[in-house]
C-alpha positions as CSV (number, residue, x, y, z in Angstrom):
1,M,9.7,-58.7,9.3
2,P,9.3,-55.6,11.5
3,T,5.8,-54.0,11.4
4,P,5.5,-51.9,8.2
5,L,4.0,-48.4,8.2
6,I,2.1,-47.7,5.0
7,L,0.8,-44.2,4.5
8,F,-1.8,-43.2,1.9
9,D,-2.9,-40.0,0.2
10,I,-6.7,-39.6,-0.3
11,D,-7.8,-37.9,-3.4
12,G,-6.8,-39.8,-6.5
13,T,-5.3,-42.5,-4.4
14,L,-8.0,-44.0,-2.1
15,V,-11.0,-42.2,-3.7
16,R,-11.5,-40.3,-6.9
17,R,-14.2,-38.3,-8.6
18,A,-15.6,-37.5,-5.2
19,G,-17.7,-34.6,-6.5
20,P,-17.6,-30.8,-6.1
21,H,-18.5,-30.8,-2.4
22,H,-14.9,-30.3,-1.1
23,R,-14.2,-27.3,-3.4
24,Q,-17.7,-25.9,-2.6
25,A,-17.0,-26.2,1.1
26,L,-13.8,-24.1,0.7
27,E,-15.7,-21.5,-1.4
28,K,-18.6,-21.3,1.1
29,A,-16.3,-21.0,4.1
30,I,-14.4,-18.1,2.6
31,A,-17.6,-16.3,1.7
32,H,-19.1,-16.9,5.2
33,V,-16.0,-15.7,7.0
34,T,-14.8,-12.9,4.8
35,G,-17.7,-12.0,2.5
36,I,-15.4,-12.5,-0.5
37,E,-16.7,-14.6,-3.4
38,T,-14.0,-16.9,-4.6
39,T,-13.6,-19.9,-6.9
40,T,-11.2,-22.9,-7.3
41,D,-11.4,-22.4,-11.1
42,G,-7.9,-22.1,-12.4
43,V,-6.3,-23.3,-9.2
44,P,-4.2,-26.5,-9.7
45,V,-5.7,-28.1,-6.6
46,Q,-4.3,-31.6,-7.2
47,G,-1.4,-32.3,-4.9
48,M,-2.0,-29.0,-2.9
49,L,-2.8,-28.6,0.8
50,D,-6.2,-27.2,1.5
51,R,-4.8,-24.2,3.3
52,D,-2.6,-23.4,0.3
53,I,-5.7,-23.7,-2.0
54,V,-7.6,-21.2,0.2
55,T,-4.6,-18.8,0.1
56,V,-4.5,-18.9,-3.7
57,M,-8.2,-18.4,-3.9
58,L,-8.1,-15.4,-1.7
59,R,-5.0,-13.8,-3.3
60,T,-6.7,-14.2,-6.7
61,A,-9.7,-12.4,-5.3
62,G,-7.5,-9.5,-4.1
63,A,-7.2,-10.3,-0.4
64,S,-4.1,-9.1,1.4
65,A,-1.6,-11.4,3.1
66,P,-2.4,-10.1,6.6
67,S,-6.2,-10.5,6.0
68,I,-5.6,-14.1,4.8
69,R,-3.5,-15.0,7.9
70,R,-6.1,-13.4,10.2
71,H,-9.1,-15.2,8.7
72,M,-7.5,-18.6,8.0
73,P,-8.3,-20.4,11.3
74,E,-12.0,-19.5,11.0
75,I,-12.1,-20.4,7.3
76,I,-10.5,-23.8,8.1
77,A,-13.1,-24.5,10.9
78,A,-16.0,-23.4,8.7
79,A,-14.9,-25.5,5.7
80,Q,-14.8,-28.6,7.8
81,R,-18.2,-28.0,9.3
82,I,-19.7,-27.4,5.8
83,Y,-18.1,-30.5,4.3
84,A,-19.3,-32.7,7.2
85,R,-22.9,-31.7,6.3
86,T,-22.6,-32.1,2.5
87,C,-20.2,-35.0,1.9
88,P,-22.0,-37.6,-0.3
89,D,-21.8,-41.4,-0.2
90,L,-18.3,-42.3,-1.5
91,R,-18.4,-46.1,-1.4
92,R,-18.6,-46.3,-5.2
93,K,-15.7,-43.8,-5.6
94,V,-13.0,-46.0,-4.0
95,C,-10.1,-46.4,-6.3
96,P,-9.6,-49.9,-7.8
97,G,-7.9,-52.3,-5.4
98,A,-7.8,-49.8,-2.5
99,R,-10.3,-51.5,-0.3
100,M,-8.8,-55.0,-0.8
101,L,-5.2,-53.7,-0.2
102,L,-6.3,-52.0,3.1
103,Y,-7.9,-55.3,4.1
104,R,-4.8,-57.3,3.3
105,L,-2.6,-54.9,5.2
106,S,-4.9,-55.1,8.2
107,R,-4.7,-58.9,8.1
108,R,-0.9,-58.7,8.0
109,G,-0.8,-56.4,11.0
110,A,0.6,-53.4,9.1
111,I,0.1,-49.9,10.5
112,T,-1.9,-47.8,8.0
113,G,-2.5,-44.1,8.1
114,L,-3.2,-41.0,6.0
115,V,-0.9,-38.3,4.7
116,T,-3.2,-35.9,2.9
117,G,-3.7,-32.3,1.8
118,N,-7.2,-32.5,3.2
119,L,-8.1,-30.8,6.4
120,T,-8.6,-33.2,9.3
121,H,-12.3,-33.5,9.5
122,I,-12.7,-33.4,5.7
123,G,-10.2,-36.2,5.3
124,W,-11.9,-38.4,7.9
125,K,-15.4,-37.7,6.6
126,K,-14.3,-38.9,3.2
127,M,-12.9,-42.1,4.7
128,E,-16.0,-42.6,6.7
129,R,-18.3,-42.1,3.7
130,A,-16.1,-44.3,1.5
131,G,-16.3,-47.2,4.1
132,L,-12.5,-47.1,4.7
133,R,-12.2,-45.4,8.1
134,H,-11.9,-48.5,10.1
135,Y,-8.7,-49.6,8.2
136,L,-6.8,-46.4,9.0
137,R,-5.3,-45.9,12.5
138,F,-4.2,-42.2,12.3
139,G,-3.4,-39.4,9.9
140,A,-1.4,-36.2,9.2
141,F,-3.6,-33.5,7.6
142,A,-3.3,-30.1,5.8
143,E,-3.4,-27.8,8.8
144,L,-0.5,-29.6,10.6
145,S,2.4,-28.6,8.3
146,R,3.5,-26.2,5.6
147,D,4.1,-29.0,3.0
148,R,3.5,-32.6,2.3
149,A,7.0,-33.7,3.3
150,G,6.4,-32.2,6.7
151,L,3.2,-34.2,7.0
152,V,5.1,-37.4,6.3
153,R,7.6,-36.5,9.0
154,I,4.7,-35.9,11.5
155,A,3.2,-39.2,10.6
156,I,6.4,-41.2,11.0
157,R,7.3,-39.5,14.3
158,H,3.8,-40.2,15.7
159,A,4.0,-43.9,14.8
160,R,7.4,-44.2,16.4
161,R,6.3,-42.3,19.5
162,E,3.3,-44.6,19.9
163,R,5.8,-47.5,19.4
164,W,3.7,-49.0,16.6
165,I,6.9,-49.2,14.6
166,D,10.7,-49.2,15.3
167,Q,13.8,-48.1,13.5
168,H,13.8,-51.2,11.3
169,S,10.2,-50.9,10.1
170,P,9.8,-50.4,6.4
171,I,7.8,-47.3,5.6
172,A,6.1,-46.4,2.3
173,L,3.9,-43.5,1.0
174,V,1.3,-44.4,-1.6
175,G,0.1,-41.5,-3.7
176,D,-1.0,-40.4,-7.2
177,H,0.9,-37.1,-7.6
178,P,4.5,-36.0,-8.0
179,N,4.3,-34.2,-4.7
180,D,3.7,-37.5,-3.0
181,I,6.9,-38.9,-4.6
182,R,8.9,-35.8,-3.6
183,A,7.5,-36.0,0.0
184,A,8.5,-39.7,0.3
185,R,12.0,-39.0,-1.1
186,A,12.5,-36.1,1.3
187,N,11.9,-38.4,4.2
188,G,13.9,-41.4,2.9
189,V,10.9,-43.6,2.7
190,R,9.6,-45.8,-0.2
191,S,7.5,-44.0,-2.8
192,I,4.6,-46.0,-4.4
193,A,3.0,-44.1,-7.3
194,V,-0.5,-45.2,-8.5
195,A,-1.8,-43.8,-11.8
196,T,-5.4,-43.4,-10.5
197,G,-5.4,-39.6,-10.3
198,L,-5.0,-36.8,-12.8
199,A,-1.3,-37.4,-13.2
200,G,-0.7,-40.0,-15.8
201,A,1.8,-42.9,-15.6
202,A,4.4,-41.0,-17.8
203,E,4.3,-37.9,-15.6
204,L,4.7,-40.0,-12.5
205,A,7.5,-42.1,-14.0
206,A,9.5,-38.9,-14.7
207,H,9.8,-38.4,-11.0
208,S,11.3,-41.9,-10.5
209,P,9.1,-43.4,-7.8
210,D,10.3,-46.7,-6.3
211,V,7.2,-48.4,-7.6
212,L,4.7,-47.3,-10.3
213,V,1.5,-49.2,-10.9
214,P,-1.7,-48.5,-12.8
215,D,-3.7,-49.0,-9.7
216,M,-3.5,-50.8,-6.3
217,R,-4.7,-54.1,-7.6
218,A,-1.1,-54.6,-8.9
219,L,0.5,-54.0,-5.5
220,S,2.1,-56.7,-3.4
221,M,3.5,-56.6,0.1
222,E,7.0,-56.9,-1.4
223,M,6.4,-53.9,-3.6
224,L,5.3,-51.9,-0.6
225,T,8.1,-52.9,1.8
226,G,10.9,-53.5,-0.7
227,K,11.5,-56.8,1.1
């Protein structure tokens, strides 16, 4: 079988209940750069890209669109610096079956990467602190595209450009949110939904993923590749 490409979301998929540090990093970065006090309270952050979360936080606090655009690069940089200093040990926050699945995929020679709403350094810091970094070859992160479907496209193009995969390689996106299912469908790749995040199995099932499991312990190579 051609080399598979298996892409993973982070929050609710690879790790969960990672603490308030990510949200706090966004809040502190906004305050540091703009002087505006904001909060993620009331923002439906699950399934959102970090940049969109920041935008909603600032709009809610009354910031103008031009001001948000002007300050966004500095806020993104500050948030990543803050999170790198504050990220806790996440080894006990790894979702059931995630570590073993990544190990099995590495043994099979599959290419594994991230497609996540996290900013680049926040995403990699989480993987480092969870003890999963060495399993993941590359990633597509929040600041690289306007939406999650665009991130999937970026990841696939990168893997093909590096000749890690070819046109016959099976590709799957593993995620815990309807946005992950929609992003997979928009790119014509296999959608694997895991009910380890805030979205329950019934909500995920309503979006008709190719595979739906309670957690990654139930996943086989055949489920991931469809072969």
